[in-house]
C-alpha positions in Angstrom: 111.9 95.5 77.1 108.1 96.2 76.7 106.3 93.8 74.7 105.8 94.8 71.4 101.8 94.9 70.4 101.1 94.6 67.0 98.3 96.3 64.8 95.1 94.0 64.6 91.7 93.7 62.8 88.6 91.4 62.2 88.8 88.0 61.2 85.6 89.0 59.0 82.8 91.0 58.3 80.5 91.7 60.7 76.8 93.2 60.1 74.6 94.2 62.6 71.4 96.7 62.9 69.8 98.9 65.6 68.3 101.8 66.6 69.9 105.7 66.6 69.4 107.2 69.8 68.8 110.4 68.3 66.6 110.0 64.8 65.1 106.5 66.3 65.4 105.6 62.9 67.0 101.8 62.3 70.7 102.0 61.6 72.6 99.1 59.6 76.3 98.6 60.1 78.9 96.3 58.1 82.3 96.2 59.9 84.8 95.1 57.3 88.5 93.8 58.2 91.4 96.0 56.6 94.8 96.2 56.2 97.5 97.4 58.3 97.9 101.2 58.6 94.2 101.6 57.2 93.3 102.9 60.5 89.7 103.1 62.0 87.5 104.6 59.0 83.7 105.1 58.9 82.2 105.5 55.5 78.8 107.0 54.9 77.2 104.8 52.7 73.6 107.3 52.4 76.3 109.9 50.9 78.3 110.1 47.9 80.7 112.7 48.8 83.0 113.3 51.6 81.8 109.7 53.3 84.9 108.6 54.7 85.6 109.6 58.0 88.9 108.8 59.9 88.3 108.1 63.5 91.3 110.9 64.7 91.0 114.0 67.0 91.2 116.0 64.0 88.2 115.0 62.7 85.9 115.5 66.2 83.1 117.7 65.0 81.3 117.9 67.9 81.4 116.9 72.0 77.8 117.6 72.7 76.3 114.7 74.6 78.2 112.5 72.6 81.3 112.4 70.1 80.8 113.0 66.4 83.4 113.1 63.9 83.4 114.3 60.4 84.9 115.2 56.6 83.7 118.7 55.7 80.1 118.1 56.5 79.4 114.6 56.4 79.5 113.5 59.9 79.3 110.4 61.9 77.7 110.4 65.7 77.7 108.4 68.9 81.2 106.5 68.1 82.5 106.0 71.3 81.2 103.0 72.2 82.0 101.3 69.4 85.7 102.8 69.7 85.8 101.8 73.4 85.3 98.0 72.1 88.0 98.3 69.1 90.9 100.0 72.0 89.9 97.3 74.4 90.6 94.4 71.6 93.2 96.4 70.2 91.8 96.7 66.6 93.0 99.5 65.2 92.1 98.6 61.3 88.6 98.1 60.1 86.6 99.8 58.0 82.7 100.8 59.4 79.7 101.2 56.5 76.7 103.0 58.2 73.9 104.2 56.8 72.8 106.7 58.7 74.8 109.8 60.8 74.9 108.0 63.9 75.8 104.7 65.2 72.9 102.5 67.1 72.6 102.8 70.4 71.6 99.1 71.1 71.5 99.3 74.9 73.6 101.9 75.7 76.9 100.7 76.3 79.3 98.3 74.5 78.5 95.2 74.8 76.9 94.2 71.8 79.8 95.3 69.9 82.1 93.1 72.3 79.9 90.0 71.6 80.0 90.6 68.0 83.8 90.8 67.7 83.5 87.6 70.0 81.9 86.1 67.5 84.2 86.3 64.3 87.7 86.7 66.1 90.7 89.1 65.6 93.6 89.0 63.4 97.0 89.8 64.5 98.8 91.7 61.9 102.6 92.1 61.2 103.5 95.8 61.8 103.7 97.4 65.7 101.2 99.8 67.1 102.8 103.2 68.6 102.3 103.6 72.1 102.3 106.5 74.6 103.8 106.6 78.1 104.4 108.8 80.8 108.1 109.5 83.0 106.3 111.5 85.5 103.1 112.6 86.9 101.3 116.0 85.4 97.6 117.0 86.2 95.9 118.6 83.7 93.0 121.4 84.5 90.0 122.3 82.4 89.8 126.0 81.7 86.1 125.3 80.9 84.7 123.6 84.3 86.1 122.1 87.5 87.0 118.9 85.6 90.8 117.7 86.1 92.6 114.7 85.2 95.8 113.2 87.4 98.1 111.4 84.7 100.7 109.0 86.5 103.3 106.7 85.1 102.3 102.8 85.7 103.0 99.9 83.5 99.3 99.6 82.5 96.8 101.2 80.9 94.2 102.0 84.1 91.4 104.4 84.5 89.6 105.7 87.7 86.5 107.9 87.1 84.8 110.1 90.0 81.5 112.2 89.5 80.2 114.8 91.6 76.3 114.1 91.8 74.4 114.2 94.9 74.5 111.2 96.7 71.1 111.2 97.5 70.8 111.3 93.4 73.6 109.1 92.4 74.3 107.1 95.0 78.0 105.5 94.1 80.1 108.4 92.0 83.6 106.5 91.9 84.6 103.7 89.4 88.2 102.2 88.7 89.4 99.9 85.8 92.8 98.7 87.4 93.4 96.3 84.1 92.2 97.0 80.7 92.0 93.3 80.1 88.8 93.5 82.5 87.0 95.9 80.4 84.7 93.2 78.6 83.9 92.2 82.3 83.5 95.1 84.3 82.7 98.1 81.6 81.5 97.0 78.6 78.0 96.6 79.6 77.6 100.0 81.5 74.7 102.0 79.7 74.9 105.8 79.3 73.0 107.8 81.9 71.2 111.1 82.4 68.7 113.2 84.7 65.2 113.2 84.5 65.5 117.1 84.5 67.2 116.6 81.3 64.4 114.9 79.4 62.5 117.4 78.1 65.6 119.9 77.2 66.8 117.3 75.0 63.0 116.5 74.0 62.6 120.0 72.5 66.2 120.0 70.4 64.8 116.9 68.9 67.1 114.7 70.5 66.8 111.0 72.0 64.1 109.8 69.7 65.4 106.5 70.1 65.8 106.7 73.7 64.6 104.3 76.2 64.6 102.8 79.6 66.4 99.9 77.8 69.0 101.9 76.8 69.6 104.7 79.1 69.7 105.0 82.9 67.4 107.9 84.1 68.2 109.4 87.1 65.0 110.9 89.2 67.0 114.3 90.2 63.8 116.5 90.7 60.2 115.7 91.2 57.9 115.4 88.1 54.4 117.1 87.4 51.6 114.4 86.6 51.1 116.0 83.0 54.6 115.5 82.0 54.5 112.1 83.8 52.1 111.0 81.1 54.5 113.0 78.4 57.0 110.4 79.4 55.0 107.7 79.7 54.2 107.8 75.5 57.6 108.9 75.1 59.0 105.6 76.8 56.2 103.6 75.4 55.1 102.5 78.9 52.1 102.3 81.1 53.5 103.3 84.4 56.3 105.1 85.8 57.7 104.6 89.1 60.8 105.2 91.5 63.2 101.7 91.4 65.7 100.9 93.1 68.7 103.4 93.5 66.6 106.6 92.6 66.0 104.9 88.8 63.3 105.0 86.2 64.2 102.0 84.8 62.8 98.7 85.1 65.8 96.9 85.2 68.0 97.5 87.9 71.5 98.9 88.0 74.0 96.6 86.4 76.5 97.9 89.0 76.1 100.2 92.1 78.5 102.7 90.7 77.4 101.6 86.7 77.4 105.6 85.9 80.8 106.1 86.8 82.0 102.9 84.9 80.4 104.1 82.1 82.4 107.3 82.2 85.4 105.2 81.8 84.0 103.6 78.8 83.1 106.8 77.3 86.9 108.4 78.3 88.4 104.9 76.7 86.2 105.3 73.6 87.2 109.0 73.4 91.3 108.5 74.4 91.3 106.2 71.0 91.0 109.1 68.9 95.2 109.5 69.6 95.6 105.9 67.4 97.8 105.2 69.8 98.0 102.7 72.9 98.5 104.2 76.7 100.5 102.9 79.2 99.6 105.1 82.1 97.1 106.0 84.9 94.8 108.6 84.9 92.1 109.7 87.4 89.4 111.6 85.9 87.2 114.0 87.8 83.8 114.9 86.2 84.7 113.7 82.9 82.5 114.5 79.9 83.5 114.2 76.3 84.1 118.0 75.5 86.9 117.4 78.3 87.8 113.9 77.3 88.7 115.5 74.0 90.6 118.2 74.9 92.6 115.7 77.1 93.3 113.7 74.3 94.9 116.4 72.0 97.1 118.0 75.0 98.6 114.0 75.6 99.0 113.6 72.4 100.9 117.1 71.6 102.7 116.3 74.7 104.1 113.3 73.6 105.1 114.6 70.0 107.1 117.5 71.7 108.6 114.9 74.3 107.0 116.2 76.8 105.8 113.2 78.7 
């Protein structure tokens, strides 16, 4: 018989402040304990109507560069890092008040959320949570790219991620989390990343205004003209830009050789948490992305509802 896993919330309210990666503006968050069956709900305090947004698959409105959820035209962006931390702790009931359209990026990982939750502690509730298990292996291929996911029955939630970048750019393309209980130690502090060739495009779209070399690993995938280097110095507010170890721009070294593959695991956990269920099987992800993760989560939920897993 499988051990019952009950719903959880936090012991007391969390207050924190950080910078939005796209707006570049300060964002205030208040994370409040909630009753059983409340779910994970975001509240935009800067908006009066349609300002409650439940973290469920049906509310996903965009997967470009991050995961966004919406209620009509009111959205909250970059939710995956917080959701990954909440999934790790088994927290299923909280209210997250935020005064912006995006959550703060902090250092580009889930680490700050883990630290904040550890400080207040977790409250076990009485009601049991639903779970999804697998009875036979299943491979789910993307209709839009070469991404695919291999699902295998397992007694724990285990995830691996394999990327397909040129090894002269990104040296380590594979990572595995054998046990969700090791998330905080092995995954939570792994930062988001991008290629230097992407930065100009992102800036042209008025994105990453809060991005810097402290909250994003920037890989050097092409030679940059001198005049563009000067623009990047101004953008990142640094006097010099140079190639560090592991082919990155950052002054801080990689936290793991395969940090970027580990961050893909972090993102996948956050995206799959939108099923609102505990997952008990193994997933091998090849070239995962937010778009493909959400498609996968919807397929898993539908197969579960139709007893096809």
